[in-house]
Structure formats: C-alpha cells, structure tokens
ROLOFI-981256 format. One record per residue (C-alpha): x, y, z; residue number from 1; residue in one letter; chain. Coordinates in pm, whole numbers, plus 50000, padded with zeros to 5 digits. Example, Ala and Ser with C-alpha at 12.3 -4.5 7.8 and 13.67 -1.06 7.14 Angstrom:
[[51230,49550,50780],1,'A','A'] [[51367,49894,50714],2,'S','A'] 
This chain:
[[08721,13863,26774],1,'M','A'] [[08404,13800,26584],2,'A','A'] [[08071,13810,26750],3,'D','A'] [[08045,13504,26955],4,'L','A'] [[07687,13500,27068],5,'D','A'] [[07595,13244,26819],6,'H','A'] [[07911,13032,26808],7,'V','A'] [[07984,12725,27029],8,'D','A'] [[08339,12657,26933],9,'G','A'] [[08632,12893,26865],10,'L','A'] [[08968,12834,26712],11,'Q','A'] [[09276,13047,26806],12,'V','A'] [[09639,13058,26703],13,'L','A'] [[09846,13049,27038],14,'S','A'] [[10181,13235,27058],15,'F','A'] [[10428,13371,27314],16,'T','A'] [[10567,13697,27420],17,'L','A'] [[10808,13630,27713],18,'D','A'] [[10643,13386,27934],19,'S','A'] [[10294,13500,27849],20,'D','A'] [[10056,13301,27611],21,'H','A'] [[09845,13497,27379],22,'F','A'] [[09597,13394,27109],23,'A','A'] [[09419,13538,26803],24,'I','A'] [[09095,13415,26644],25,'G','A'] [[09206,13220,26324],26,'I','A'] [[08955,13420,26130],27,'D','A'] [[09186,13726,26156],28,'S','A'] [[09511,13538,26055],29,'I','A'] [[09641,13525,25686],30,'Q','A'] [[09953,13333,25748],31,'E','A'] [[10259,13300,25975],32,'V','A'] [[10610,13366,25824],33,'I','A'] [[10966,13324,25928],34,'E','A'] [[11099,13644,26078],35,'Y','A'] [[11279,13854,25808],36,'K','A'] [[11459,14177,25809],37,'N','A'] [[11222,14464,25859],38,'V','A'] [[11284,14806,25693],39,'T','A'] [[11252,15087,25940],40,'R','A'] [[11018,15379,25834],41,'V','A'] [[11126,15720,25942],42,'P','A'] [[10879,15915,26168],43,'R','A'] [[10681,15598,26237],44,'S','A'] [[10524,15531,26578],45,'P','A'] [[10761,15359,26834],46,'E','A'] [[10563,15036,26833],47,'F','A'] [[10610,14984,26443],48,'M','A'] [[10925,14805,26379],49,'Q','A'] [[10888,14906,25999],50,'G','A'] [[10769,14721,25680],51,'V','A'] [[10847,14406,25499],52,'I','A'] [[10767,14310,25134],53,'N','A'] [[10552,13995,25121],54,'L','A'] [[10497,13873,24759],55,'R','A'] [[10488,14232,24630],56,'G','A'] [[10267,14375,24910],57,'Q','A'] [[10429,14619,25169],58,'V','A'] [[10302,14523,25513],59,'I','A'] [[10359,14721,25831],60,'S','A'] [[10507,14515,26107],61,'V','A'] [[10418,14583,26477],62,'V','A'] [[10622,14499,26782],63,'D','A'] [[10354,14399,27033],64,'L','A'] [[10619,14403,27311],65,'R','A'] [[10641,14797,27268],66,'V','A'] [[10266,14839,27234],67,'L','A'] [[10215,14620,27558],68,'F','A'] [[10511,14797,27739],69,'S','A'] [[10707,14475,27763],70,'M','A'] [[11087,14459,27755],71,'P','A'] [[11246,14426,27409],72,'I','A'] [[11387,14089,27326],73,'K','A'] [[11638,13994,27053],74,'D','A'] [[11522,13789,26759],75,'V','A'] [[11578,13417,26788],76,'T','A'] [[11521,13111,26539],77,'L','A'] [[11158,13099,26691],78,'D','A'] [[11076,13459,26618],79,'T','A'] [[10814,13486,26370],80,'C','A'] [[10569,13736,26202],81,'I','A'] [[10206,13665,26212],82,'I','A'] [[10014,13832,25931],83,'I','A'] [[09675,13945,26041],84,'I','A'] [[09384,14123,25868],85,'D','A'] [[09250,14431,26060],86,'V','A'] [[08930,14614,25944],87,'N','A'] [[09010,14964,25845],88,'V','A'] [[08721,15181,25732],89,'E','A'] [[08544,14873,25605],90,'G','A'] [[08842,14712,25421],91,'E','A'] [[09065,14436,25534],92,'R','A'] [[09420,14556,25593],93,'C','A'] [[09714,14316,25658],94,'P','A'] [[09944,14397,25939],95,'I','A'] [[10236,14180,26075],96,'G','A'] [[10279,14130,26435],97,'I','A'] [[10605,13991,26594],98,'V','A'] [[10575,13693,26813],99,'A','A'] [[10854,13516,27015],100,'D','A'] [[10721,13177,26895],101,'S','A'] [[10399,13040,26757],102,'V','A'] [[10265,12740,26957],103,'R','A'] [[09967,12574,26792],104,'E','A'] [[09591,12618,26674],105,'V','A'] [[09370,12565,26972],106,'V','A'] [[08995,12506,26970],107,'E','A'] [[08770,12542,27275],108,'F','A'] [[08395,12623,27368],109,'D','A'] [[08303,12979,27390],110,'V','A'] [[08153,12916,27735],111,'S','A'] [[08517,12845,27858],112,'D','A'] [[08625,13207,27815],113,'I','A'] [[08653,13399,28128],114,'Q','A'] [[08687,13775,28179],115,'P','A'] [[09031,13919,28240],116,'A','A'] [[09115,14033,28588],117,'P','A'] [[09094,14410,28629],118,'K','A'] [[09458,14427,28770],119,'I','A'] [[09768,14236,28760],120,'G','A'] [[09822,14185,28394],121,'L','A'] [[10114,14295,28188],122,'S','A'] [[09866,14399,27900],123,'V','A'] [[09606,14680,27892],124,'D','A'] [[09264,14519,27954],125,'N','A'] [[09111,14695,27679],126,'R','A'] [[09322,14487,27437],127,'F','A'] [[09186,14149,27595],128,'I','A'] [[08873,13975,27481],129,'Y','A'] [[08907,13718,27771],130,'G','A'] [[09112,13433,27888],131,'M','A'] [[09107,13060,27865],132,'V','A'] [[09273,12776,28053],133,'E','A'] [[09431,12557,27799],134,'Q','A'] [[09652,12246,27901],135,'Q','A'] [[09962,12406,28073],136,'D','A'] [[09889,12781,28021],137,'A','A'] [[09634,13057,28053],138,'L','A'] [[09576,13197,27711],139,'L','A'] [[09516,13578,27685],140,'I','A'] [[09268,13618,27390],141,'L','A'] [[09343,13940,27213],142,'L','A'] [[09088,14155,27048],143,'S','A'] [[09264,14257,26736],144,'I','A'] [[09028,14524,26646],145,'Q','A'] [[09096,14682,26994],146,'Q','A'] [[09455,14641,26993],147,'V','A'] [[09470,14836,26646],148,'F','A'] [[09200,15076,26689],149,'D','A'] [[09155,15325,26415],150,'A','A'] [[09398,15586,26543],151,'D','A'] [[09675,15329,26578],152,'D','A'] [[09618,15203,26219],153,'I','A'] [[09616,15558,26088],154,'Q','A'] [[09958,15602,26256],155,'Q','A'] [[10087,15302,26081],156,'L','A'] [[09958,15417,25730],157,'L','A'] [[10065,15783,25745],158,'D','A'] [[10424,15730,25739],159,'P','A'] [[10387,15491,25453],160,'L','A'] [[10189,15735,25250],161,'Q','A'] [[10426,16026,25326],162,'E','A'] [[10725,15812,25226],163,'E','A'] [[10570,15694,24895],164,'A','A'] [[10756,15843,24606],165,'P','A'] [[10557,16078,24379],166,'T','A'] [[10604,16138,24009],167,'S','A'] [[10792,16471,24084],168,'E','A'] [[11041,16260,24301],169,'D','A'] [[11102,16026,24006],170,'I','A'] [[11140,16307,23760],171,'D','A'] [[11392,16492,23981],172,'A','A'] 
C-alpha cells in the first residue's frame, strides 16, 4: 500500500478466499475480469496458475491460495481475476490474482487500521499491512509489494522469457 502517513481515508477492493476477507488498495488495481482459461507455463513456480491474454498483453496469473498455503478450490461462477500493478525495478507490471469472489470497494479512515496479530492467521504476517473491521467482516489488508517481492516477481517473469520464441525457433 502507499505511504499512509499523510492520508486520512483509504479505498480498498475487498475480495474473498475461502471464508477470509482480504483487501487491496484500489491504487494498485487495474481492473477485475471474469475468470477465463489460464494457460499453464512449464517450469513456473507452483503459485503461478499460468498466463492469460488480456487485450494483446500476456499477464501472469497467481493463485493466492497456493501462495498462502490454503486449500485449492474449484472455479465457480463467482471466481474472478483481479489485475493489479506491481512495481518491478521502477516499472509497473500487471499481474492477475485469482479471487473466489469480489465483494465491494470500501472506504475507511487510516486510523481504523489495526496491526495484524502475531499468531493465528492463515496468511504470513509479512504479507499483511493491517486489519480493519468492516460491517460483518474483518478485512485483511494485503501489502501487494510484500506479497510479490522482487524474487517472486522474477520467478514469474523468468519462465515467460524462457518460453518466448526466438527468431531461430521461427526459422526452424
């Protein structure tokens, strides 16, 4: 999430994985799309479902369930892909994350953010910016830059670069 020292309000997109409610700052979100077939990429990390073609751009799709060590779930009509922007070496890089469902855009005061408990969460604390009570749920605010640190992103990009055809492949 952005530096929140000088911000009073924060808008996030809330979504679910199992019965857990997560949120990402809307400043990181490009769009939400219907789940579509994902093409598996050989030798990609386990948490990478594959890639999709979105209006001519190849985008890596990550299964947060695998990254967070949650049980895998079948795709339903509510399953969607949230296209987010992650900073990679100073450039914004789109990545898709699979969500069981998207709930709503929520706005709250930054002062409402509470630290995550040290134990008892299904998600590694280093991925969590904080938590906010919102109506009927406790939202887990994800720090996208922490979820996709430089090493994870490089793992996503390497298989794509290795699989890209070269002029030698085309001539053969």
